[in-house]
C-alpha positions as CSV (number, residue, x, y, z in Angstrom):
1,X,28.3,-53.9,-34.7
2,X,25.4,-51.6,-33.4
3,X,26.5,-48.0,-32.7
4,X,26.2,-47.0,-29.1
5,X,24.5,-43.7,-28.3
6,X,25.3,-43.8,-24.6
7,X,27.3,-40.7,-24.6
8,X,24.7,-38.7,-26.8
9,X,22.2,-39.8,-24.3
10,X,24.4,-38.7,-21.4
11,X,24.8,-35.3,-23.0
12,X,21.1,-34.9,-23.4
13,X,20.4,-35.8,-19.6
14,X,23.0,-33.1,-18.6
15,X,21.9,-30.3,-20.9
16,X,18.1,-30.8,-20.6
17,X,17.8,-29.6,-16.9
18,X,19.9,-26.6,-17.8
19,X,17.8,-25.7,-20.6
20,X,14.7,-26.3,-18.6
21,X,16.1,-23.9,-16.0
22,X,16.7,-21.2,-18.5
23,X,13.2,-21.5,-19.8
24,X,11.7,-21.3,-16.6
25,X,13.9,-18.1,-15.6
26,X,12.7,-16.4,-18.9
27,X,9.1,-17.4,-18.1
28,X,9.4,-16.0,-14.6
29,X,11.1,-12.7,-16.0
30,X,8.2,-12.3,-18.2
31,X,5.7,-12.9,-15.7
32,X,7.4,-10.5,-13.3
33,X,7.4,-7.7,-15.9
34,X,3.7,-8.2,-16.5
35,X,2.7,-8.2,-12.8
36,X,0.8,-4.9,-11.8
37,X,2.0,-3.2,-8.6
38,X,-1.1,-1.6,-7.5
39,X,-1.0,1.3,-4.9
40,X,-1.8,0.5,-1.2
41,X,-5.3,0.7,-0.2
42,X,-6.7,3.7,1.5
43,X,-6.4,3.1,5.2
44,X,-9.7,2.5,7.1
45,X,-9.8,5.3,9.5
46,X,-10.8,4.7,13.0
47,X,-12.1,8.3,13.8
48,X,-14.0,10.7,11.4
49,X,-11.8,12.9,9.3
50,X,-10.9,16.4,10.7
51,X,-13.1,18.8,8.5
52,X,-10.9,21.6,7.1
53,X,-12.1,25.3,6.2
54,X,-9.5,25.5,3.3
55,X,-8.4,23.1,0.8
56,X,-5.1,21.3,2.0
57,X,-4.0,19.7,-1.3
58,X,-1.3,21.3,-3.2
59,X,0.4,20.4,-6.2
60,X,3.1,17.6,-6.3
61,X,6.6,18.6,-7.2
62,X,8.8,16.1,-8.8
63,X,11.9,18.1,-8.9
64,X,10.7,21.2,-11.1
65,X,7.8,19.3,-12.6
66,X,4.5,20.4,-11.3
67,X,1.7,17.9,-11.0
68,X,-1.7,19.3,-10.4
69,X,-4.3,16.9,-9.0
70,X,-7.5,16.9,-11.2
71,X,-5.4,18.8,-13.9
72,X,-2.3,16.9,-14.9
73,X,-2.7,13.7,-16.7
74,X,-0.9,10.4,-16.4
75,X,-0.1,10.6,-20.2
76,X,1.5,14.0,-20.0
77,X,3.5,13.0,-16.6
78,X,4.8,9.8,-18.2
79,X,5.9,11.7,-21.4
80,X,7.7,14.4,-19.3
81,X,9.7,11.9,-17.0
82,X,10.3,9.5,-19.9
83,X,9.8,6.4,-18.0
84,X,7.0,4.6,-16.3
85,X,4.6,1.8,-17.2
86,X,0.9,2.6,-17.5
87,X,-1.0,0.2,-15.3
88,X,-4.7,-0.6,-15.0
89,X,-6.8,-2.6,-12.6
90,X,-10.6,-3.1,-12.1
91,X,-13.4,-2.7,-14.3
92,X,-16.1,-0.2,-14.9
93,X,-16.3,2.6,-12.2
94,X,-14.0,0.5,-10.0
95,X,-11.3,0.7,-12.6
96,X,-8.0,2.5,-11.5
97,X,-5.1,3.6,-13.7
98,X,-1.8,4.6,-12.3
99,X,2.0,5.3,-12.8
100,X,4.5,3.8,-10.2
101,X,8.0,5.1,-9.6
102,X,10.5,4.2,-6.9
103,X,13.2,6.2,-5.2
104,X,15.6,3.6,-4.2
105,X,18.5,5.6,-2.8
106,X,16.1,7.5,0.0
107,X,16.7,6.2,3.4
108,X,14.5,4.3,3.6
109,X,13.6,3.7,0.0
110,X,10.4,5.2,-1.2
111,X,7.6,4.3,-3.7
112,X,5.0,6.6,-5.1
113,X,1.9,6.1,-7.2
114,X,0.0,8.8,-9.4
115,X,-3.4,7.3,-9.9
116,X,-6.6,8.1,-11.9
117,X,-10.0,6.8,-11.2
118,X,-12.3,5.9,-13.9
119,X,-14.4,9.1,-13.4
120,X,-11.3,11.2,-13.9
121,X,-10.6,9.7,-17.3
122,X,-6.7,10.0,-17.1
123,X,-6.5,13.1,-15.0
124,X,-4.3,12.4,-11.9
125,X,-6.7,12.6,-8.9
126,X,-4.6,11.1,-6.0
127,X,-1.1,10.5,-5.1
128,X,-0.1,7.5,-2.8
129,X,3.5,7.2,-1.2
130,X,4.9,4.8,1.1
131,X,8.3,3.8,2.6
132,X,9.8,0.5,1.7
133,X,11.9,-1.8,3.6
134,X,15.5,-1.2,3.6
135,X,17.3,-2.4,0.5
136,X,14.1,-2.3,-1.6
137,X,14.9,-1.8,-5.4
138,X,13.0,-0.6,-8.4
139,X,10.8,-3.2,-10.2
140,X,9.9,-3.4,-13.8
141,X,6.5,-1.7,-13.3
142,X,8.0,0.6,-10.7
143,X,11.0,2.1,-12.4
144,X,13.6,4.3,-10.7
145,X,12.5,8.0,-10.7
146,X,15.1,9.8,-12.7
147,X,17.3,12.1,-10.3
148,X,16.0,15.2,-12.3
149,X,12.7,14.6,-10.9
150,X,13.6,14.8,-7.4
151,X,13.2,15.8,-4.6
152,X,9.7,14.7,-4.4
153,X,7.2,16.7,-2.2
154,X,4.0,18.5,-2.1
155,X,4.3,22.3,-2.9
156,X,3.7,23.0,0.9
157,X,6.4,20.6,1.8
158,X,4.3,17.5,2.8
159,X,6.0,14.3,2.2
160,X,7.4,11.0,3.9
161,X,9.5,11.5,7.0
162,X,9.3,14.1,9.6
163,X,6.7,17.0,9.5
164,X,7.7,20.5,10.5
165,X,5.5,22.1,13.4
166,X,4.3,24.6,10.9
167,X,3.0,22.1,8.3
168,X,1.4,20.0,11.2
169,X,-0.4,23.3,12.3
170,X,-1.4,23.9,8.7
171,X,-2.7,20.6,8.1
172,X,-4.3,20.1,11.6
173,X,-2.1,17.4,12.6
174,X,-1.8,17.1,16.4
175,X,1.7,17.3,18.0
176,X,1.4,13.7,18.9
177,X,-0.6,11.9,16.4
178,X,-1.8,8.3,16.8
179,X,-1.4,5.6,14.2
180,X,-3.0,7.7,11.4
181,X,-4.5,11.4,10.7
182,X,-7.1,12.1,8.1
183,X,-8.6,15.4,7.0
184,X,-11.6,16.2,4.6
185,X,-12.4,19.4,2.7
186,X,-15.5,19.8,0.6
187,X,-16.9,22.6,-1.5
188,X,-19.7,23.1,-3.8
189,X,-18.7,25.0,-7.0
190,X,-21.6,25.5,-9.2
191,X,-23.1,22.2,-10.1
192,X,-19.8,20.6,-9.1
193,X,-18.6,19.0,-5.9
194,X,-14.8,19.5,-4.9
195,X,-13.5,17.1,-2.5
196,X,-10.1,16.9,-1.0
197,X,-9.0,14.3,1.5
198,X,-5.6,13.2,3.2
199,X,-4.6,10.3,5.1
200,X,-1.2,10.2,6.8
201,X,0.0,7.1,8.6
202,X,2.7,7.5,11.3
203,X,5.2,5.4,12.9
204,X,6.1,7.6,15.9
205,X,6.2,11.1,14.8
206,X,7.3,9.9,11.2
207,X,5.0,9.9,8.3
208,X,5.3,6.5,6.6
209,X,2.5,6.6,4.0
210,X,0.4,9.3,2.3
211,X,-2.7,9.2,0.7
212,X,-3.8,12.5,-1.0
213,X,-6.8,13.0,-3.2
214,X,-8.4,16.0,-4.9
215,X,-11.3,15.8,-7.3
216,X,-14.1,17.9,-8.7
217,X,-17.3,15.5,-9.7
218,X,-20.9,16.2,-10.7
């Protein structure tokens, strides 16, 4: 009498979707891990930036770690923190490299990017920070910033959230800012042009995103 394989076929039919689901989950996880998380684009200002007489850009403090724009490198910061995935987007002079970190236990959660343009060749020339929706978590390409590298703020106290009256005055921010505020500082240093720019986006009186850049170029 011929052997029936009905039972085996049934097992195959039951297990195959499960195996397919596992494969799809693995593929999705791999794709997620490879997905870059670029910094938000610089806001398009509605008004000309406020021209400042002194350079407003200060070093970024990650806990006790001091990050100097146009001085510290992405490689050195990543090594000091011991976490972070080097990411890159664009080609030629449009290429941008960055490290991304998440502070998930802030209220609301925050994400920051340390970026380097092609002309800066690995030196950090800009910092971008933004508040995230409540409950947002770290991602493979934007891991949690280790606790010993917190709090995060610029050396003059500038960061997301409320700004003190003293800091507003120093930065030239009006008491009741609009949706955004931008400033620009330029100085010729020999054959080099120093440029510092800051863009702060507000929700009410609260800073919800920061774009701070400082570089010296030919």
